[in-house]
BALUMPA-292541 format. One record per residue (C-alpha): residue number from 1; residue in one letter; x, y, z. Coordinates in nm, 2 decimals, m for minus. Each point is the difference from the previous one (the first is absolute). Layout:
BEGIN
- NUM | A | X | Y | Z $
...
// end
This chain:
BEGIN
- 1 | M | m1.12 | 3.37 | m12.39 $
- 2 | P | 0.02 | m0.22 | 0.34 $
- 3 | C | 0.09 | m0.34 | m0.18 $
- 4 | I | 0.38 | 0.05 | m0.02 $
- 5 | R | 0.05 | 0.20 | 0.34 $
- 6 | S | 0.14 | m0.18 | 0.23 $
- 7 | E | m0.32 | 0.03 | 0.23 $
- 8 | V | m0.13 | m0.25 | m0.25 $
- 9 | T | 0.30 | m0.22 | 0.03 $
- 10 | D | m0.07 | 0.00 | 0.38 $
- 11 | R | m0.35 | m0.08 | m0.04 $
- 12 | K | 0.07 | m0.29 | m0.25 $
- 13 | L | 0.28 | m0.16 | 0.23 $
- 14 | F | m0.26 | 0.01 | 0.26 $
- 15 | E | m0.30 | m0.12 | m0.19 $
- 16 | T | 0.24 | m0.32 | m0.09 $
- 17 | N | 0.16 | m0.05 | 0.36 $
- 18 | Q | 0.36 | 0.06 | m0.16 $
- 19 | H | 0.03 | 0.32 | 0.23 $
- 20 | L | 0.08 | m0.31 | 0.26 $
- 21 | D | 0.28 | m0.15 | m0.20 $
- 22 | A | 0.30 | 0.30 | 0.00 $
- 23 | P | 0.21 | m0.15 | m0.27 $
- 24 | R | m0.30 | m0.02 | m0.23 $
- 25 | A | m0.16 | 0.32 | 0.10 $
- 26 | A | 0.37 | 0.16 | m0.07 $
- 27 | R | 0.07 | m0.15 | m0.35 $
- 28 | V | m0.36 | 0.16 | m0.11 $
- 29 | Y | 0.15 | 0.35 | 0.12 $
- 30 | G | 0.33 | m0.09 | m0.15 $
- 31 | L | m0.14 | m0.12 | m0.35 $
- 32 | L | m0.22 | 0.33 | 0.00 $
- 33 | S | 0.31 | 0.23 | 0.08 $
- 34 | I | 0.18 | m0.13 | m0.28 $
- 35 | A | m0.29 | 0.10 | m0.25 $
- 36 | T | 0.04 | 0.32 | 0.04 $
- 37 | Y | 0.22 | 0.27 | m0.21 $
- 38 | S | 0.27 | 0.18 | 0.14 $
- 39 | P | 0.18 | 0.27 | m0.22 $
- 40 | A | 0.34 | m0.05 | m0.13 $
- 41 | L | 0.14 | 0.37 | 0.02 $
- 42 | P | 0.00 | 0.23 | 0.29 $
- 43 | G | m0.25 | 0.21 | 0.04 $
- 44 | T | m0.21 | m0.17 | m0.26 $
- 45 | P | m0.39 | 0.02 | 0.13 $
- 46 | P | m0.11 | m0.37 | 0.07 $
- 47 | H | m0.33 | 0.07 | m0.22 $
- 48 | P | 0.11 | 0.08 | m0.36 $
- 49 | G | m0.23 | 0.08 | m0.25 $
- 50 | Y | 0.10 | m0.23 | m0.27 $
- 51 | P | m0.11 | m0.27 | 0.08 $
- 52 | S | m0.21 | 0.07 | 0.28 $
- 53 | G | 0.20 | m0.09 | 0.31 $
- 54 | H | m0.34 | m0.04 | 0.20 $
- 55 | T | m0.21 | m0.22 | m0.28 $
- 56 | T | 0.38 | m0.21 | 0.00 $
- 57 | I | 0.02 | m0.04 | 0.36 $
- 58 | F | m0.38 | m0.05 | 0.06 $
- 59 | N | m0.03 | m0.26 | m0.27 $
- 60 | A | 0.32 | m0.20 | 0.07 $
- 61 | R | m0.11 | m0.02 | 0.38 $
- 62 | A | m0.32 | m0.11 | m0.11 $
- 63 | M | 0.18 | m0.31 | m0.21 $
- 64 | V | 0.18 | m0.12 | 0.35 $
- 65 | L | m0.31 | 0.07 | 0.18 $
- 66 | S | m0.19 | m0.21 | m0.21 $
- 67 | Y | 0.27 | m0.27 | 0.00 $
- 68 | L | 0.00 | m0.01 | 0.39 $
- 69 | F | m0.42 | 0.05 | 0.02 $
- 70 | P | m0.12 | m0.15 | m0.31 $
- 71 | E | m0.33 | 0.01 | 0.08 $
- 72 | D | m0.01 | 0.39 | m0.02 $
- 73 | T | 0.16 | 0.01 | m0.30 $
- 74 | K | m0.26 | 0.19 | m0.22 $
- 75 | I | m0.02 | 0.25 | 0.32 $
- 76 | F | 0.37 | 0.06 | m0.01 $
- 77 | Q | m0.01 | 0.04 | m0.40 $
- 78 | K | m0.31 | 0.23 | 0.02 $
- 79 | N | 0.16 | 0.24 | 0.26 $
- 80 | A | 0.30 | 0.03 | m0.21 $
- 81 | K | m0.19 | 0.09 | m0.29 $
- 82 | E | m0.19 | 0.26 | 0.16 $
- 83 | V | 0.33 | 0.13 | 0.14 $
- 84 | A | 0.11 | 0.02 | m0.33 $
- 85 | E | m0.34 | 0.17 | m0.11 $
- 86 | S | m0.04 | 0.23 | 0.22 $
- 87 | R | 0.38 | 0.20 | m0.03 $
- 88 | F | m0.17 | 0.00 | m0.39 $
- 89 | E | m0.29 | 0.16 | 0.13 $
- 90 | A | 0.15 | 0.22 | 0.22 $
- 91 | G | 0.26 | 0.15 | m0.27 $
- 92 | I | 0.31 | m0.12 | 0.20 $
- 93 | Y | 0.12 | m0.26 | m0.31 $
- 94 | F | m0.09 | m0.05 | m0.34 $
- 95 | R | m0.14 | m0.36 | m0.13 $
- 96 | V | 0.26 | m0.06 | m0.10 $
- 97 | D | 0.19 | 0.02 | 0.31 $
- 98 | N | m0.28 | m0.24 | 0.14 $
- 99 | T | 0.04 | m0.24 | m0.27 $
- 100 | V | 0.39 | m0.05 | 0.04 $
- 101 | G | m0.04 | m0.02 | 0.34 $
- 102 | L | m0.26 | m0.27 | 0.02 $
- 103 | E | 0.21 | m0.22 | m0.22 $
- 104 | M | 0.33 | 0.07 | 0.16 $
- 105 | G | m0.16 | m0.06 | 0.37 $
- 106 | E | m0.14 | m0.31 | m0.12 $
- 107 | K | 0.37 | m0.11 | m0.10 $
- 108 | V | 0.16 | 0.14 | 0.30 $
- 109 | G | m0.24 | m0.22 | 0.20 $
- 110 | A | 0.02 | m0.30 | m0.21 $
- 111 | E | 0.35 | m0.01 | 0.04 $
- 112 | V | m0.03 | 0.05 | 0.44 $
- 113 | V | m0.27 | m0.27 | m0.03 $
- 114 | K | 0.28 | m0.25 | m0.22 $
- 115 | R | 0.27 | 0.09 | 0.30 $
- 116 | A | m0.24 | m0.07 | 0.25 $
- 117 | Q | m0.16 | m0.39 | m0.16 $
- 118 | Q | 0.38 | m0.09 | m0.02 $
- 119 | D | 0.12 | 0.08 | 0.36 $
- 120 | G | m0.15 | m0.31 | 0.13 $
- 121 | A | m0.25 | 0.22 | 0.29 $
- 122 | D | m0.30 | m0.16 | m0.20 $
- 123 | S | 0.12 | m0.34 | 0.05 $
- 124 | P | m0.13 | m0.19 | 0.29 $
- 125 | V | 0.21 | m0.07 | 0.30 $
- 126 | S | 0.12 | m0.35 | m0.02 $
- 127 | W | 0.18 | m0.08 | 0.37 $
// end
């Protein structure tokens, strides 16, 4: 799904002229990068089966992108669900893997958004 990948983030930054604001663009990429999964144990694949790693990451990033670009929230959410469904239909994951992955991704994304709302970067600049 292209919605969560960097080319779509690049496009959204360009469409909203945020690509001209280096700190703002860096913040977008930074928030997206912390909404991803990193295994705690060495040698663990970055795509666990339960919960579905792909589904978790895509939904976490969809939550962050929805915060950053609220006008496209429905598209981001739809694409995250399509990622989950495509993995199920391909026989890669069980339904429960995706259900829990979507729930976990939502929680992770919500925590990233909560932190983003507290960092002061969305406040107007006062001189």
